[in-house]
N, CA, C and O atoms as CSV, one atom per row, in Angstrom:
chain,resi,resn,atom,element,x,y,z
A,1,UNK,N,N,-37.398,-33.515,-22.399
A,1,UNK,CA,C,-36.661,-34.738,-22.616
A,1,UNK,C,C,-35.194,-34.476,-22.240
A,1,UNK,O,O,-34.415,-33.986,-23.058
A,2,UNK,N,N,-34.835,-34.800,-21.017
A,2,UNK,CA,C,-33.492,-34.537,-20.516
A,2,UNK,C,C,-32.563,-35.701,-20.875
A,2,UNK,O,O,-32.842,-36.865,-20.589
A,3,UNK,N,N,-31.456,-35.339,-21.509
A,3,UNK,CA,C,-30.452,-36.329,-21.907
A,3,UNK,C,C,-29.668,-36.805,-20.685
A,3,UNK,O,O,-29.812,-36.254,-19.594
A,4,UNK,N,N,-28.857,-37.806,-20.869
A,4,UNK,CA,C,-28.018,-38.337,-19.791
A,4,UNK,C,C,-27.198,-37.237,-19.136
A,4,UNK,O,O,-27.013,-37.230,-17.919
A,5,UNK,N,N,-26.706,-36.305,-19.951
A,5,UNK,CA,C,-25.807,-35.244,-19.497
A,5,UNK,C,C,-26.535,-34.026,-18.941
A,5,UNK,O,O,-25.897,-33.127,-18.394
A,6,UNK,N,N,-27.836,-33.981,-19.069
A,6,UNK,CA,C,-28.604,-32.849,-18.581
A,6,UNK,C,C,-29.073,-31.900,-19.667
A,6,UNK,O,O,-29.906,-31.032,-19.408
A,7,UNK,N,N,-28.551,-32.049,-20.886
A,7,UNK,CA,C,-29.042,-31.219,-21.980
A,7,UNK,C,C,-30.497,-31.577,-22.265
A,7,UNK,O,O,-30.909,-32.725,-22.093
A,8,UNK,N,N,-31.265,-30.593,-22.699
A,8,UNK,CA,C,-32.667,-30.820,-23.027
A,8,UNK,C,C,-32.768,-31.087,-24.523
A,8,UNK,O,O,-32.697,-30.156,-25.325
A,9,UNK,N,N,-32.931,-32.342,-24.901
A,9,UNK,CA,C,-33.003,-32.726,-26.316
A,9,UNK,C,C,-34.104,-31.973,-27.046
A,9,UNK,O,O,-33.943,-31.630,-28.217
A,10,UNK,N,N,-35.219,-31.711,-26.373
A,10,UNK,CA,C,-36.346,-31.058,-27.037
A,10,UNK,C,C,-36.046,-29.616,-27.425
A,10,UNK,O,O,-36.792,-29.021,-28.203
A,11,UNK,N,N,-34.971,-29.048,-26.898
A,11,UNK,CA,C,-34.571,-27.682,-27.254
A,11,UNK,C,C,-33.422,-27.655,-28.257
A,11,UNK,O,O,-33.016,-26.582,-28.704
A,12,UNK,N,N,-32.902,-28.807,-28.608
A,12,UNK,CA,C,-31.784,-28.909,-29.554
A,12,UNK,C,C,-32.284,-28.609,-30.967
A,12,UNK,O,O,-33.304,-29.144,-31.400
A,13,UNK,N,N,-31.554,-27.746,-31.680
A,13,UNK,CA,C,-31.987,-27.392,-33.034
A,13,UNK,C,C,-31.958,-28.603,-33.973
A,13,UNK,O,O,-32.738,-28.664,-34.923
A,14,UNK,N,N,-31.078,-29.552,-33.721
A,14,UNK,CA,C,-31.048,-30.769,-34.527
A,14,UNK,C,C,-32.293,-31.613,-34.304
A,14,UNK,O,O,-32.886,-32.117,-35.258
A,15,UNK,N,N,-32.685,-31.765,-33.060
A,15,UNK,CA,C,-33.900,-32.505,-32.716
A,15,UNK,C,C,-35.116,-31.813,-33.315
A,15,UNK,O,O,-35.972,-32.459,-33.919
A,16,UNK,N,N,-35.188,-30.494,-33.145
A,16,UNK,CA,C,-36.320,-29.725,-33.656
A,16,UNK,C,C,-36.404,-29.844,-35.176
A,16,UNK,O,O,-37.485,-30.038,-35.732
A,17,UNK,N,N,-35.262,-29.727,-35.841
A,17,UNK,CA,C,-35.243,-29.854,-37.308
A,17,UNK,C,C,-35.689,-31.249,-37.737
A,17,UNK,O,O,-36.435,-31.392,-38.706
A,18,UNK,N,N,-35.241,-32.267,-37.030
A,18,UNK,CA,C,-35.626,-33.647,-37.352
A,18,UNK,C,C,-37.129,-33.826,-37.213
A,18,UNK,O,O,-37.785,-34.382,-38.095
A,19,UNK,N,N,-37.663,-33.351,-36.101
A,19,UNK,CA,C,-39.081,-33.535,-35.841
A,19,UNK,C,C,-39.950,-32.746,-36.821
A,19,UNK,O,O,-41.097,-33.117,-37.068
A,20,UNK,N,N,-39.413,-31.669,-37.375
A,20,UNK,CA,C,-40.181,-30.879,-38.343
A,20,UNK,C,C,-40.380,-31.639,-39.649
A,20,UNK,O,O,-41.344,-31.402,-40.377
A,21,UNK,N,N,-39.448,-32.563,-39.938
A,21,UNK,CA,C,-39.522,-33.316,-41.186
A,21,UNK,C,C,-39.141,-32.496,-42.413
A,21,UNK,O,O,-39.346,-32.936,-43.544
A,22,UNK,N,N,-38.589,-31.312,-42.194
A,22,UNK,CA,C,-38.234,-30.400,-43.277
A,22,UNK,C,C,-36.755,-30.551,-43.645
A,22,UNK,O,O,-35.892,-30.144,-42.867
A,23,UNK,N,N,-36.443,-31.122,-44.806
A,23,UNK,CA,C,-35.051,-31.302,-45.213
A,23,UNK,C,C,-34.269,-29.989,-45.279
A,23,UNK,O,O,-33.066,-29.974,-45.019
A,24,UNK,N,N,-34.932,-28.905,-45.620
A,24,UNK,CA,C,-34.265,-27.588,-45.674
A,24,UNK,C,C,-33.821,-27.149,-44.277
A,24,UNK,O,O,-32.778,-26.513,-44.122
A,25,UNK,N,N,-34.606,-27.486,-43.280
A,25,UNK,CA,C,-34.251,-27.132,-41.908
A,25,UNK,C,C,-33.026,-27.944,-41.451
A,25,UNK,O,O,-32.155,-27.421,-40.756
A,26,UNK,N,N,-32.969,-29.211,-41.843
A,26,UNK,CA,C,-31.784,-30.025,-41.532
A,26,UNK,C,C,-30.549,-29.446,-42.215
A,26,UNK,O,O,-29.471,-29.411,-41.621
A,27,UNK,N,N,-30.696,-28.997,-43.444
A,27,UNK,CA,C,-29.583,-28.364,-44.160
A,27,UNK,C,C,-29.128,-27.100,-43.444
A,27,UNK,O,O,-27.929,-26.855,-43.309
A,28,UNK,N,N,-30.085,-26.297,-42.985
A,28,UNK,CA,C,-29.763,-25.051,-42.283
A,28,UNK,C,C,-28.986,-25.334,-41.001
A,28,UNK,O,O,-27.993,-24.665,-40.717
A,29,UNK,N,N,-29.434,-26.321,-40.225
A,29,UNK,CA,C,-28.748,-26.678,-38.976
A,29,UNK,C,C,-27.353,-27.223,-39.280
A,29,UNK,O,O,-26.397,-26.900,-38.575
A,30,UNK,N,N,-27.230,-28.036,-40.310
A,30,UNK,CA,C,-25.917,-28.574,-40.695
A,30,UNK,C,C,-24.949,-27.438,-41.033
A,30,UNK,O,O,-23.775,-27.488,-40.668
A,31,UNK,N,N,-25.440,-26.431,-41.723
A,31,UNK,CA,C,-24.589,-25.281,-42.056
A,31,UNK,C,C,-24.163,-24.530,-40.802
A,31,UNK,O,O,-22.998,-24.159,-40.661
A,32,UNK,N,N,-25.101,-24.309,-39.899
A,32,UNK,CA,C,-24.793,-23.614,-38.644
A,32,UNK,C,C,-23.760,-24.397,-37.847
A,32,UNK,O,O,-22.770,-23.831,-37.383
A,33,UNK,N,N,-23.986,-25.700,-37.687
A,33,UNK,CA,C,-23.062,-26.525,-36.909
A,33,UNK,C,C,-21.701,-26.629,-37.581
A,33,UNK,O,O,-20.679,-26.689,-36.897
A,34,UNK,N,N,-21.671,-26.650,-38.900
A,34,UNK,CA,C,-20.394,-26.709,-39.614
A,34,UNK,C,C,-19.531,-25.504,-39.263
A,34,UNK,O,O,-18.327,-25.636,-39.046
A,35,UNK,N,N,-20.150,-24.336,-39.209
A,35,UNK,CA,C,-19.419,-23.118,-38.842
A,35,UNK,C,C,-19.082,-23.142,-37.351
A,35,UNK,O,O,-17.947,-22.867,-36.962
A,36,UNK,N,N,-20.062,-23.467,-36.530
A,36,UNK,CA,C,-19.883,-23.457,-35.075
A,36,UNK,C,C,-18.776,-24.405,-34.624
A,36,UNK,O,O,-17.986,-24.063,-33.744
A,37,UNK,N,N,-18.715,-25.591,-35.222
A,37,UNK,CA,C,-17.756,-26.602,-34.786
A,37,UNK,C,C,-16.556,-26.727,-35.725
A,37,UNK,O,O,-15.696,-27.588,-35.544
A,38,UNK,N,N,-16.517,-25.851,-36.734
A,38,UNK,CA,C,-15.392,-25.802,-37.664
A,38,UNK,C,C,-15.067,-27.158,-38.281
A,38,UNK,O,O,-13.909,-27.572,-38.346
A,39,UNK,N,N,-16.112,-27.833,-38.729
A,39,UNK,CA,C,-15.959,-29.123,-39.385
A,39,UNK,C,C,-17.151,-29.326,-40.321
A,39,UNK,O,O,-18.251,-28.857,-40.028
A,40,UNK,N,N,-16.949,-30.006,-41.423
A,40,UNK,CA,C,-18.095,-30.219,-42.322
A,40,UNK,C,C,-19.128,-31.170,-41.701
A,40,UNK,O,O,-18.801,-32.270,-41.256
A,41,UNK,N,N,-20.359,-30.715,-41.686
A,41,UNK,CA,C,-21.452,-31.518,-41.150
A,41,UNK,C,C,-22.531,-31.592,-42.214
A,41,UNK,O,O,-22.965,-30.574,-42.754
A,42,UNK,N,N,-22.954,-32.801,-42.504
A,42,UNK,CA,C,-23.995,-33.036,-43.506
A,42,UNK,C,C,-25.360,-33.064,-42.830
A,42,UNK,O,O,-25.452,-33.365,-41.640
A,43,UNK,N,N,-26.414,-32.756,-43.566
A,43,UNK,CA,C,-27.761,-32.791,-42.978
A,43,UNK,C,C,-28.098,-34.134,-42.326
A,43,UNK,O,O,-28.770,-34.173,-41.295
A,44,UNK,N,N,-27.638,-35.221,-42.917
A,44,UNK,CA,C,-27.935,-36.530,-42.323
A,44,UNK,C,C,-27.220,-36.757,-40.989
A,44,UNK,O,O,-27.602,-37.643,-40.226
A,45,UNK,N,N,-26.187,-35.964,-40.706
A,45,UNK,CA,C,-25.494,-36.049,-39.416
A,45,UNK,C,C,-26.270,-35.349,-38.306
A,45,UNK,O,O,-26.007,-35.565,-37.123
A,46,UNK,N,N,-27.217,-34.517,-38.692
A,46,UNK,CA,C,-28.019,-33.740,-37.753
A,46,UNK,C,C,-29.215,-34.544,-37.242
A,46,UNK,O,O,-29.654,-34.346,-36.110
A,47,UNK,N,N,-29.733,-35.431,-38.053
A,47,UNK,CA,C,-30.974,-36.152,-37.759
A,47,UNK,C,C,-30.893,-36.849,-36.398
A,47,UNK,O,O,-29.986,-37.640,-36.140
A,48,UNK,N,N,-31.870,-36.534,-35.530
A,48,UNK,CA,C,-31.851,-37.097,-34.176
A,48,UNK,C,C,-33.247,-37.087,-33.565
A,48,UNK,O,O,-33.993,-36.118,-33.700
A,49,UNK,N,N,-33.585,-38.182,-32.891
A,49,UNK,CA,C,-34.845,-38.305,-32.157
A,49,UNK,C,C,-34.619,-38.209,-30.650
A,49,UNK,O,O,-35.505,-38.554,-29.868
A,50,UNK,N,N,-33.446,-37.747,-30.240
A,50,UNK,CA,C,-33.115,-37.626,-28.822
A,50,UNK,C,C,-32.261,-38.790,-28.368
A,50,UNK,O,O,-32.447,-39.921,-28.816
A,51,UNK,N,N,-31.328,-38.511,-27.482
A,51,UNK,CA,C,-30.360,-39.551,-27.114
A,51,UNK,C,C,-30.975,-40.708,-26.336
A,51,UNK,O,O,-30.443,-41.817,-26.355
A,52,UNK,N,N,-32.077,-40.464,-25.662
A,52,UNK,CA,C,-32.718,-41.549,-24.913
A,52,UNK,C,C,-33.860,-42.192,-25.685
A,52,UNK,O,O,-34.400,-43.220,-25.276
A,53,UNK,N,N,-34.216,-41.586,-26.787
A,53,UNK,CA,C,-35.322,-42.103,-27.571
A,53,UNK,C,C,-34.920,-43.307,-28.403
A,53,UNK,O,O,-33.741,-43.546,-28.664
A,54,UNK,N,N,-35.918,-44.047,-28.805
A,54,UNK,CA,C,-35.691,-45.151,-29.728
A,54,UNK,C,C,-35.729,-44.529,-31.114
A,54,UNK,O,O,-36.692,-43.851,-31.471
A,55,UNK,N,N,-34.711,-44.753,-31.870
A,55,UNK,CA,C,-34.711,-44.181,-33.210
A,55,UNK,C,C,-33.379,-43.567,-33.560
A,55,UNK,O,O,-32.327,-43.985,-33.077
A,56,UNK,N,N,-33.449,-42.577,-34.403
A,56,UNK,CA,C,-32.255,-41.968,-34.984
A,56,UNK,C,C,-31.511,-41.109,-33.974
A,56,UNK,O,O,-32.107,-40.450,-33.122
A,57,UNK,N,N,-30.191,-41.138,-34.096
A,57,UNK,CA,C,-29.315,-40.323,-33.258
A,57,UNK,C,C,-28.434,-39.489,-34.169
A,57,UNK,O,O,-28.035,-39.944,-35.242
A,58,UNK,N,N,-28.129,-38.266,-33.744
A,58,UNK,CA,C,-27.214,-37.444,-34.523
A,58,UNK,C,C,-25.867,-38.159,-34.596
A,58,UNK,O,O,-25.572,-39.035,-33.783
A,59,UNK,N,N,-25.070,-37.782,-35.561
A,59,UNK,CA,C,-23.758,-38.417,-35.717
A,59,UNK,C,C,-22.957,-38.310,-34.424
A,59,UNK,O,O,-22.362,-39.289,-33.972
A,60,UNK,N,N,-22.944,-37.121,-33.832
A,60,UNK,CA,C,-22.188,-36.931,-32.586
A,60,UNK,C,C,-22.724,-37.831,-31.476
A,60,UNK,O,O,-21.960,-38.535,-30.816
A,61,UNK,N,N,-24.019,-37.804,-31.278
A,61,UNK,CA,C,-24.604,-38.587,-30.187
A,61,UNK,C,C,-24.398,-40.089,-30.375
A,61,UNK,O,O,-24.200,-40.820,-29.404
A,62,UNK,N,N,-24.446,-40.539,-31.614
A,62,UNK,CA,C,-24.287,-41.974,-31.882
A,62,UNK,C,C,-22.835,-42.430,-31.873
A,62,UNK,O,O,-22.557,-43.593,-31.582
A,63,UNK,N,N,-21.906,-41.531,-32.187
A,63,UNK,CA,C,-20.527,-41.962,-32.384
A,63,UNK,C,C,-19.494,-41.357,-31.443
A,63,UNK,O,O,-18.431,-41.943,-31.238
A,64,UNK,N,N,-19.790,-40.199,-30.869
A,64,UNK,CA,C,-18.769,-39.513,-30.075
A,64,UNK,C,C,-19.126,-39.341,-28.607
A,64,UNK,O,O,-18.244,-39.358,-27.749
A,65,UNK,N,N,-20.399,-39.175,-28.312
A,65,UNK,CA,C,-20.805,-38.913,-26.932
A,65,UNK,C,C,-20.591,-40.155,-26.073
A,65,UNK,O,O,-21.029,-41.252,-26.421
A,66,UNK,N,N,-19.923,-39.964,-24.966
A,66,UNK,CA,C,-19.609,-41.091,-24.080
A,66,UNK,C,C,-20.653,-41.310,-22.989
A,66,UNK,O,O,-20.621,-42.328,-22.297
A,67,UNK,N,N,-21.574,-40.366,-22.831
A,67,UNK,CA,C,-22.542,-40.477,-21.745
A,67,UNK,C,C,-23.543,-41.621,-21.908
A,67,UNK,O,O,-23.763,-42.353,-20.943
A,68,UNK,N,N,-24.165,-41.814,-23.084
A,68,UNK,CA,C,-25.141,-42.905,-23.187
A,68,UNK,C,C,-24.562,-44.288,-22.876
A,68,UNK,O,O,-25.150,-45.024,-22.083
A,69,UNK,N,N,-23.418,-44.666,-23.482
A,69,UNK,CA,C,-22.914,-46.003,-23.147
A,69,UNK,C,C,-22.453,-46.121,-21.695
A,69,UNK,O,O,-22.566,-47.185,-21.087
A,70,UNK,N,N,-21.936,-45.027,-21.144
A,70,UNK,CA,C,-21.491,-45.056,-19.748
A,70,UNK,C,C,-22.680,-45.249,-18.810
A,70,UNK,O,O,-22.655,-46.111,-17.931
A,71,UNK,N,N,-23.728,-44.435,-19.005
A,71,UNK,CA,C,-24.915,-44.552,-18.149
A,71,UNK,C,C,-25.585,-45.910,-18.307
A,71,UNK,O,O,-26.034,-46.503,-17.327
A,72,UNK,N,N,-25.651,-46.401,-19.538
A,72,UNK,CA,C,-26.253,-47.716,-19.774
A,72,UNK,C,C,-25.475,-48.810,-19.063
A,72,UNK,O,O,-26.068,-49.694,-18.445
A,73,UNK,N,N,-24.158,-48.757,-19.146
A,73,UNK,CA,C,-23.314,-49.769,-18.494
A,73,UNK,C,C,-23.489,-49.754,-16.977
A,73,UNK,O,O,-23.392,-50.793,-16.324
A,74,UNK,N,N,-23.747,-48.568,-16.423
A,74,UNK,CA,C,-23.904,-48.428,-14.973
A,74,UNK,C,C,-25.355,-48.596,-14.527
A,74,UNK,O,O,-25.640,-48.614,-13.330
A,75,UNK,N,N,-26.268,-48.719,-15.488
A,75,UNK,CA,C,-27.673,-48.898,-15.161
A,75,UNK,C,C,-28.311,-47.661,-14.550
A,75,UNK,O,O,-29.193,-47.771,-13.699
A,76,UNK,N,N,-27.868,-46.479,-14.984
A,76,UNK,CA,C,-28.419,-45.238,-14.450
A,76,UNK,C,C,-29.099,-44.449,-15.571
A,76,UNK,O,O,-28.792,-44.634,-16.749
A,77,UNK,N,N,-30.016,-43.577,-15.191
A,77,UNK,CA,C,-30.795,-42.809,-16.162
A,77,UNK,C,C,-30.131,-41.495,-16.567
A,77,UNK,O,O,-30.301,-41.033,-17.695
A,78,UNK,N,N,-29.373,-40.892,-15.645
A,78,UNK,CA,C,-28.662,-39.650,-15.933
A,78,UNK,C,C,-27.351,-39.632,-15.163
A,78,UNK,O,O,-27.149,-40.409,-14.230
A,79,UNK,N,N,-26.477,-38.745,-15.565
A,79,UNK,CA,C,-25.152,-38.652,-14.945
A,79,UNK,C,C,-25.204,-38.243,-13.478
A,79,UNK,O,O,-24.275,-38.545,-12.729
A,80,UNK,N,N,-26.261,-37.565,-13.051
A,80,UNK,CA,C,-26.361,-37.139,-11.657
A,80,UNK,C,C,-26.401,-38.342,-10.710
A,80,UNK,O,O,-26.062,-38.210,-9.534
A,81,UNK,N,N,-26.807,-39.501,-11.204
A,81,UNK,CA,C,-26.890,-40.708,-10.385
A,81,UNK,C,C,-25.544,-41.392,-10.206
A,81,UNK,O,O,-25.412,-42.302,-9.388
A,82,UNK,N,N,-24.554,-40.962,-10.961
A,82,UNK,CA,C,-23.247,-41.627,-10.953
A,82,UNK,C,C,-22.412,-41.228,-9.733
A,82,UNK,O,O,-22.404,-40.066,-9.328
A,83,UNK,N,N,-21.722,-42.190,-9.167
A,83,UNK,CA,C,-20.838,-41.930,-8.024
A,83,UNK,C,C,-19.637,-41.076,-8.434
A,83,UNK,O,O,-18.989,-40.466,-7.583
A,84,UNK,N,N,-19.343,-41.032,-9.723
A,84,UNK,CA,C,-18.213,-40.251,-10.226
A,84,UNK,C,C,-18.632,-38.861,-10.716
A,84,UNK,O,O,-17.832,-38.149,-11.322
A,85,UNK,N,N,-19.880,-38.477,-10.454
A,85,UNK,CA,C,-20.404,-37.174,-10.900
A,85,UNK,C,C,-19.660,-36.041,-10.234
A,85,UNK,O,O,-19.467,-36.077,-9.019
A,86,UNK,N,N,-19.240,-35.050,-10.970
A,86,UNK,CA,C,-19.169,-34.970,-12.426
A,86,UNK,C,C,-17.812,-35.464,-12.918
A,86,UNK,O,O,-16.772,-35.067,-12.393
A,87,UNK,N,N,-17.831,-36.307,-13.900
A,87,UNK,CA,C,-16.586,-36.809,-14.481
A,87,UNK,C,C,-16.012,-35.742,-15.418
A,87,UNK,O,O,-16.650,-34.720,-15.673
A,88,UNK,N,N,-14.819,-35.987,-15.919
A,88,UNK,CA,C,-14.159,-35.030,-16.813
A,88,UNK,C,C,-14.978,-34.790,-18.081
A,88,UNK,O,O,-15.109,-33.653,-18.534
A,89,UNK,N,N,-15.525,-35.861,-18.650
A,89,UNK,CA,C,-16.327,-35.732,-19.872
A,89,UNK,C,C,-17.538,-34.838,-19.636
A,89,UNK,O,O,-17.832,-33.960,-20.448
A,90,UNK,N,N,-18.227,-35.054,-18.550
A,90,UNK,CA,C,-19.425,-34.287,-18.248
A,90,UNK,C,C,-19.091,-32.859,-17.841
A,90,UNK,O,O,-19.847,-31.940,-18.157
A,91,UNK,N,N,-17.990,-32.656,-17.156
A,91,UNK,CA,C,-17.623,-31.318,-16.687
A,91,UNK,C,C,-17.540,-30.318,-17.824
A,91,UNK,O,O,-17.896,-29.154,-17.645
A,92,UNK,N,N,-17.078,-30.745,-18.987
A,92,UNK,CA,C,-17.002,-29.848,-20.139
A,92,UNK,C,C,-18.394,-29.319,-20.488
A,92,UNK,O,O,-18.563,-28.127,-20.746
A,93,UNK,N,N,-19.373,-30.194,-20.495
A,93,UNK,CA,C,-20.746,-29.782,-20.807
A,93,UNK,C,C,-21.286,-28.870,-19.714
A,93,UNK,O,O,-21.854,-27.818,-20.005
A,94,UNK,N,N,-21.112,-29.266,-18.466
A,94,UNK,CA,C,-21.650,-28.486,-17.361
A,94,UNK,C,C,-21.016,-27.102,-17.283
A,94,UNK,O,O,-21.681,-26.132,-16.918
A,95,UNK,N,N,-19.735,-27.007,-17.623
A,95,UNK,CA,C,-19.051,-25.716,-17.613
A,95,UNK,C,C,-19.528,-24.798,-18.733
A,95,UNK,O,O,-19.483,-23.575,-18.596
A,96,UNK,N,N,-19.978,-25.374,-19.828
A,96,UNK,CA,C,-20.366,-24.583,-20.993
A,96,UNK,C,C,-21.871,-24.422,-21.176
A,96,UNK,O,O,-22.325,-23.549,-21.917
A,97,UNK,N,N,-22.638,-25.266,-20.500
A,97,UNK,CA,C,-24.101,-25.194,-20.615
A,97,UNK,C,C,-24.693,-25.293,-19.206
A,97,UNK,O,O,-25.066,-26.378,-18.758
A,98,UNK,N,N,-24.776,-24.152,-18.512
A,98,UNK,CA,C,-25.272,-24.180,-17.125
A,98,UNK,C,C,-26.661,-24.788,-16.978
A,98,UNK,O,O,-26.998,-25.323,-15.923
A,99,UNK,N,N,-27.473,-24.706,-18.042
A,99,UNK,CA,C,-28.819,-25.282,-17.976
A,99,UNK,C,C,-28.765,-26.795,-17.786
A,99,UNK,O,O,-29.659,-27.376,-17.171
A,100,UNK,N,N,-27.723,-27.434,-18.310
A,100,UNK,CA,C,-27.582,-28.888,-18.155
A,100,UNK,C,C,-27.361,-29.245,-16.691
A,100,UNK,O,O,-27.948,-30.197,-16.176
A,101,UNK,N,N,-26.514,-28.476,-16.033
A,101,UNK,CA,C,-26.250,-28.722,-14.609
A,101,UNK,C,C,-27.522,-28.524,-13.790
A,101,UNK,O,O,-27.833,-29.331,-12.914
A,102,UNK,N,N,-28.249,-27.460,-14.073
A,102,UNK,CA,C,-29.503,-27.193,-13.361
A,102,UNK,C,C,-30.508,-28.320,-13.564
A,102,UNK,O,O,-31.182,-28.740,-12.623
A,103,UNK,N,N,-30.604,-28.806,-14.802
A,103,UNK,CA,C,-31.546,-29.895,-15.107
A,103,UNK,C,C,-31.180,-31.150,-14.323
A,103,UNK,O,O,-32.053,-31.809,-13.758
A,104,UNK,N,N,-29.890,-31.481,-14.288
A,104,UNK,CA,C,-29.463,-32.672,-13.552
A,104,UNK,C,C,-29.729,-32.513,-12.050
A,104,UNK,O,O,-30.194,-33.446,-11.393
A,105,UNK,N,N,-29.432,-31.330,-11.517
A,105,UNK,CA,C,-29.639,-31.104,-10.091
A,105,UNK,C,C,-31.115,-31.216,-9.722
A,105,UNK,O,O,-31.441,-31.646,-8.616
A,106,UNK,N,N,-32.007,-30.839,-10.627
A,106,UNK,CA,C,-33.440,-30.974,-10.370
A,106,UNK,C,C,-33.865,-32.441,-10.339
A,106,UNK,O,O,-34.858,-32.796,-9.704
A,107,UNK,N,N,-33.106,-33.282,-11.027
A,107,UNK,CA,C,-33.467,-34.701,-11.088
A,107,UNK,C,C,-33.042,-35.487,-9.854
A,107,UNK,O,O,-33.529,-36.597,-9.644
A,108,UNK,N,N,-32.167,-34.953,-9.052
A,108,UNK,CA,C,-31.773,-35.699,-7.863
A,108,UNK,C,C,-30.417,-35.305,-7.345
A,108,UNK,O,O,-29.838,-34.303,-7.764
A,109,UNK,N,N,-29.925,-36.090,-6.444
A,109,UNK,CA,C,-28.612,-35.836,-5.866
A,109,UNK,C,C,-27.670,-36.953,-6.283
A,109,UNK,O,O,-28.095,-37.995,-6.784
A,110,UNK,N,N,-26.394,-36.717,-6.069
A,110,UNK,CA,C,-25.394,-37.709,-6.458
A,110,UNK,C,C,-25.292,-38.860,-5.473
A,110,UNK,O,O,-24.696,-39.892,-5.782
A,111,UNK,N,N,-25.856,-38.697,-4.312
A,111,UNK,CA,C,-25.786,-39.769,-3.311
A,111,UNK,C,C,-24.499,-39.706,-2.518
A,111,UNK,O,O,-24.185,-40.624,-1.761
A,112,UNK,N,N,-23.762,-38.637,-2.687
A,112,UNK,CA,C,-22.495,-38.495,-1.949
A,112,UNK,C,C,-22.743,-37.883,-0.599
A,112,UNK,O,O,-21.803,-37.683,0.170
């Protein structure tokens, strides 16, 4: 399940914890993310069914990520389809998660 940005939602620990249905696993991920991102994160902020899925979105994906509304407004399925690929917002992800760039490149070309 490739997100707009190229991240694989099915490999996300938040997605995995949500799908497990185990509240303790959501608590564990919230603790990890709280340390990793140096901000308090509650278990309910972790709950996510994937950014393209119908259903619950993590707090970040629902409130901070700019890719879903941008892609929706442009009528595209992933950022690789955008004429502005890679934009500044996406470049941060691609620079830090090479797997996202590889996933997007497998999905197509930018059309440039």
